[in-house]
C-alpha positions in Angstrom: 45.4 54.4 100.4 45.8 58.0 101.0 42.4 59.9 101.6 41.8 63.1 100.4 39.8 65.6 102.6 36.7 67.1 100.7 36.9 70.4 99.5 35.0 73.1 101.9 31.7 74.0 100.5 31.9 77.4 99.3 29.1 78.6 101.5 31.0 77.1 104.9 32.9 80.1 106.0 29.6 82.5 105.7 27.9 79.9 108.0 30.7 79.7 110.5 30.7 83.6 110.7 27.2 84.2 111.3 27.1 81.4 113.8 30.3 82.7 115.4 28.4 86.2 115.4 25.4 85.0 117.0 27.2 83.9 119.9 27.9 87.2 120.4 24.7 88.4 119.9 24.8 90.3 116.3 25.4 89.4 113.3 26.9 92.1 110.9 25.7 93.3 107.5 28.6 92.0 105.8 27.7 88.3 107.1 24.4 88.8 106.0 25.6 89.6 102.1 27.8 86.4 102.5 25.2 84.3 103.8 22.7 85.7 100.9 25.3 84.9 98.1 24.5 81.1 99.3 21.1 80.8 100.6 17.8 82.5 100.5 15.8 84.4 103.5 14.0 81.1 104.8 17.6 79.1 104.8 19.2 81.6 106.3 16.4 82.0 109.3 16.5 78.1 109.3 20.2 77.8 109.9 20.3 80.4 112.6 17.3 78.6 114.2 19.0 75.0 114.0 22.1 76.6 115.8 19.9 77.7 118.5 18.1 74.2 119.0 21.5 72.8 119.2 22.6 75.1 121.8 19.3 74.6 123.7 19.9 70.7 123.3 23.5 71.0 124.8 22.3 73.0 128.0 19.4 70.4 128.3 22.0 67.3 127.8 24.5 69.3 130.3 21.8 69.9 132.8 21.0 66.5 132.9 24.1 64.8 133.1 23.2 62.5 130.3 26.1 60.2 129.6 27.9 60.3 126.0 26.8 57.7 123.8 29.4 54.6 123.3 29.4 54.6 119.7 29.9 58.5 119.1 32.9 60.1 118.1 35.1 62.3 120.4 36.7 65.4 120.1 40.5 65.4 121.4 40.9 66.1 124.7 41.8 69.6 126.0 44.5 70.1 128.2 43.7 71.6 131.6 44.2 75.3 132.3 45.4 74.3 136.0 
């Protein structure tokens, strides 16, 4: 059986761009405009807040050296820079 990947939702590039820009501490006007095509102001701010919560939780998990869940999916291994 051949699996067909679901189509990317039309709002996904706008969210990806916004989250990448948040990491650089600024969201460009063009990104705000792209988000506004798909989300209202509250939804946009909730998306940004959610990204911040995930960031905070990841810091907490790393600082506490919490083990990974045995049932969770894994990212592919990244080759060492050495």
